[in-house]
N, C-alpha and C positions, 0 to 999 in steps of 0.2 A: 351503645350510647344506649339502647333500648332495654338492659340489662339495668343500667343507672337509673333511667327513666323507672322500673318496673319496682327495685328496690325505694326507691323514693315515695313511690306510691303507697307501700306497705308502709314503711316508717309513716307518713302522713295518714293514712287510713287507722292507725294504733292511737296517733294525738288525736285523733280528731272524734274518734271513739270513746278514747280517756276525757275527753275536754266534754262532749255531749253529755255523758252520763253526769260528772260532774256540776254543769250547769242546770241539768234538771234535778238533780238530788237540791242545789242549793233555791233554786225558784224553785223547790216543790215543798220547801218551809218559809215562803213567802206569802201570805195569805189574801185572798181577795176580799176587799174592801164590803162587798155584797155578799158574802159568804156562799156566792153558790159553789154546786159542786160542778164538775167536769160533766157529768151525764144533764144535769141542768140546763149550763151551758150549750151543750150540744142540741138540748130540746129548744130552746129558745132561739137559737139560731135556723133551727131548721124552721120556725114558726113565723120569725120575720121575714123568710124569704118565698114563706109561703110552699111551705113541700111538707105533707102530711101521711105520705107512705110510705116514710122509712122510718126505721127502729133503731134505738139507742140501747145496745146491749154490751154487757160486762162478759172481758173476758179473760181467760190466765194469762201469765207474763210479764212481763216489763218488756214496754217498748213495743207494746204489738199490737199498737191502734192501728185500724183502717176501716176504709168504707171496700162494702161486696155488693157494688152494683147489679149482681145478679142476683143474692138475697133482698136488696134492699136494705141493707142491716149499716150502723155505724157501730164498729165493734170498740172497747174501747177497755183498755188494760184495766187492773181495777184499782191499782194510784189515779188512774185519771176517771175514770168511772166517777168516784169515794169522794175524792183530792177537791179540796175547794184550795186552791191554790194558784195563781200565776201558772206556772207549770202546765199543770192539771186543762186550765183554764183554752192556755197556748193551743195544747193539743186535739183538745176535744173542735175547739175552732178550728184546727187548724185538717180533720178531718172532715168537720162541714163541707168545709171550704171543694172539696171532692165532688160533694153532692149537690153544693150548687152550682157545679162545672159543670156535671154530669142533668142539670135540669136546663142550662141555658144552652146544650149542648159545642161546651169550650171544645175547640176544632183539636188542637194536642193531644187533648183529655180520649175524645174520638179516636183517633189516630193509636195513641197507647193501647186504648179498649180493642182495635180491629189488629195488632199486633199478637196480642197473647196469644191465641190458638197456636199462632205462627211461630213465636217463640216456645214455647214449650214443646211444640216437635221437634225445634231445634235442639233443645235443650236434653231434650231424650236422647239422641242420637249422636251430639257434636264429639263427644268425646270417644266414641267408640268410633267413629268415622275417623278422624283426625289419625288415632290408634295408628287405625289401619293404612291411613294414608303414608306418614313416616316409615311403619314396615313395611310398604309395599312402593315408596318412592321410584324404586326403576324399573318396576316392570308394571304398575297402573300409577304415570304420574298424577293423571287428574282430579286422582279420590281426595290428595290432601287440599286440591284446592276447592272442591266439593264440601272437605269440611270447615276450610275457612270462607265457604258461602255462609254455610249452617252458624257458625261461630260469629260472624256478621252481622248477622241478626240480632245477637244480644248484645252487640254495640248499639248497632242504632235504635234497640230499645230502652237502653242505656240516657243516651242523649235525649229522647223523645221525655222521657220521665223528670229531666230537668226542669223546662217548662213548666209540667203541670204542675210539678211539688212547688217551685217558688210561686206559682201563682197562686195555690190555695194556700198557703203562708199568707200571701201581699192580702187575699180578701181577708181570713183570721186576721189578720192583726187591724183590719181597717174597719170590719165592723165590730171590734170588740172595744175600740176607742170611740166609733160613734154610739154603742149603746151605753158607755163610762164601765163598761165591765172593767176596764183597763183606765190609769189614769197618769198625767203624766209622771209620775213615777215607775208607776209600773208597766205602760206601754213598752218601754225599754227593755226592761226584763222580756216579756214577751216572744217580742222579736228576734232578742239575743238568742231563748233558747228555740225557735224555730230556725235560724240562722243556720245553728252549729246542726241545728238537723235536717236542714239542706246538703252543707259540706259532705254530708257521708253521700248521699246521689254524685254530687261530685265528684268525687274520689274514684269512686264504681265506674263513674263516666268512663274515665282518665285511666284507672288500672283496665277495663276489658279493651279500650284504644291502642294503650300499649302493648296489651298481650297480641289483641290481631295484628299490629305492625309486627310483632315477632314472630306468627307464624308465617306472613309473607314473606317477610324476610329469610327464613330459613326455608320455603319451599323456592324463591326465587337461588337462595345462593345454594340447592342440591339441585336445581334445574343446569345453573351455568357450571 
């Protein structure tokens, strides 16, 4: 059963990624009537929320957009930074949604931020601990459970990420609509683009949970 779930997750992940790319390509061709670029949208959203200590920067890559709370920067891919489309506005506003979360002390974001060093440590160790635990399961059966515990931290992080991302998208769409940057025609397009981006996090969380359950099932079967 778990293998079927994992295969289904892989198929769904591929479908979501392809659809996401297709949607962003489609909405990147829809111009904003305001003519604002993604960078201008980001700076306006920050200004409207009274945030003056965060920079908006251009970075390389595609869909590499992110907010870095350590450097206090909103990092937008070139297509988003310079783009004057619905897709660019949606992504820029979404990343600024994280900045607003940070400024307001949004609890799930605070929890995710607190988990980052723990998850970073567990990710650096988990594959080696799990491998050693599998090889030594008859000699040191507790080791694999230590590995499972480390992997579980990533699974928890994946699920904590979901409300953070969904809330940032909700804030983005609400602000875009309230400012008139999107209208009755382009608001659904902005929502659709962000919806498919959110699906990638949902699939990642389900995949992580399925993998965790597989490791638990494996450990229990060898113990019995």
